[in-house]
C-alpha positions in Angstrom: 59.3 67.7 93.4 62.6 66.1 94.5 63.2 65.0 98.1 66.7 66.2 99.1 68.4 64.1 101.7 72.0 64.5 102.9 74.7 67.1 102.1 75.9 68.3 98.8 79.6 68.1 97.9 79.9 71.9 98.2 78.5 72.0 101.7 80.8 69.2 102.8 83.9 70.9 101.3 82.9 74.2 103.0 82.5 72.5 106.4 85.8 70.7 106.1 87.6 73.9 105.0 86.2 75.9 108.0 87.2 73.1 110.4 90.8 73.0 109.0 91.1 76.8 109.1 90.0 77.0 112.8 92.4 74.2 113.7 95.3 75.9 112.0 94.6 79.2 113.8 94.0 77.6 117.3 97.1 75.3 117.5 99.7 78.1 117.8 97.4 80.0 120.2 97.2 76.9 122.4 101.1 76.6 122.4 101.4 80.2 123.5 98.8 79.7 126.2 100.7 76.6 127.5 104.0 78.5 127.6 102.4 81.4 129.5 100.7 79.1 132.0 103.9 77.2 132.8 105.9 80.4 133.3 103.2 82.0 135.4 102.9 78.9 137.6 106.7 78.8 138.1 106.8 82.5 138.9 104.0 82.1 141.5 105.8 79.2 143.1 109.1 81.1 143.3 107.4 84.1 144.8 105.8 81.8 147.4 109.2 80.3 148.4 110.8 83.8 148.6 108.0 85.1 150.8 108.1 82.0 153.0 111.8 82.3 153.5 111.6 86.0 154.3 108.7 85.6 156.8 110.4 82.6 158.5 113.5 84.7 159.0 111.5 87.7 160.2 109.6 85.5 162.7 112.9 84.0 163.9 111.8 80.4 163.2 114.2 78.0 164.9 116.4 81.0 165.6 118.0 80.9 162.1 118.2 82.7 158.8 116.3 81.2 155.9 116.9 81.5 152.2 116.1 80.4 148.7 118.5 78.8 146.3 117.9 78.7 142.6 119.5 75.7 140.9 119.5 76.3 137.1 121.1 73.0 136.3 118.5 70.9 138.1 115.6 73.2 137.4 114.8 73.4 141.1 114.2 76.0 143.7 115.2 75.1 147.3 113.9 76.8 150.5 116.5 76.2 153.2 117.5 77.1 156.7 120.9 78.5 157.5 123.3 81.4 156.9 123.8 80.3 153.3 123.0 77.4 151.0 126.5 76.0 151.3 126.3 75.7 155.1 122.5 75.0 155.5 120.8 72.4 157.6 119.5 70.2 154.8 117.0 68.5 157.1 114.7 71.5 156.7 115.0 71.8 152.9 111.9 72.2 150.8 112.5 71.4 147.2 110.4 72.6 144.3 111.0 71.0 140.9 109.9 73.3 138.1 107.9 72.0 135.1 109.9 70.4 132.4 111.3 72.9 129.9 111.2 75.9 132.3 114.8 77.3 132.6 116.0 79.5 135.4 118.6 82.3 134.8 119.8 84.3 137.7 121.3 87.7 137.3 123.1 89.8 139.9 122.6 87.1 142.5 125.6 85.9 144.4 125.8 82.1 143.7 122.1 81.9 142.9 121.3 82.3 146.6 119.1 84.8 148.4 119.4 84.6 152.2 117.1 86.6 154.5 118.5 88.0 157.8 116.9 86.8 161.0 114.5 89.3 162.6 114.4 92.0 159.9 114.2 89.8 156.8 116.6 91.9 154.7 118.0 89.9 151.8 121.7 89.1 151.4 121.5 90.3 147.8 119.2 91.8 145.3 118.8 91.0 141.6 116.6 89.4 139.0 115.6 85.8 138.2 114.5 85.0 134.7 112.2 82.2 133.9 112.3 81.0 130.3 110.1 78.5 128.4 110.1 78.0 124.7 111.4 81.6 124.0 108.9 83.2 126.4 110.3 85.0 129.5 109.1 86.2 132.8 111.4 88.2 135.1 111.2 88.3 138.9 113.1 91.1 140.7 114.0 91.0 144.4 114.2 94.5 145.8 116.3 95.7 148.7 113.5 94.8 151.2 113.4 91.2 149.9 110.1 91.7 148.2 109.7 89.9 144.9 108.2 91.9 142.1 107.4 90.8 138.5 109.1 93.0 135.9 107.0 93.8 132.8 108.4 92.5 129.5 107.7 94.5 126.4 
């Protein structure tokens, strides 16, 4: 009777083949997961800024309008105080830098700026903001009440 110790060449090749196969399948899935996570995080942060600006305006904080400016060139979102981004009081700016690679595309928004009226919180404009990362997209729509809603992408 022979005493077998160790692995045969066939067993070793099967193990290596399975490991390589699982790695090849999981790497693209990880890339998609990373893109989705970055987009979802950017979307949540933008929604938080929009809600904060709307609520600050409705509450009459410092007796001023508040708004959100989307800066596609700098990949930033800025919560500001004032009648518009151009004439804001920059001492109250809150700046959010998006993750690297996340692009902002605004549609139907006047100069990438949404300003909320004091006391009622109505937005100056409605439209959509598109977040793009590595070919994946998320769309955020601002309705006529200033409420941000995520648009489903098929």
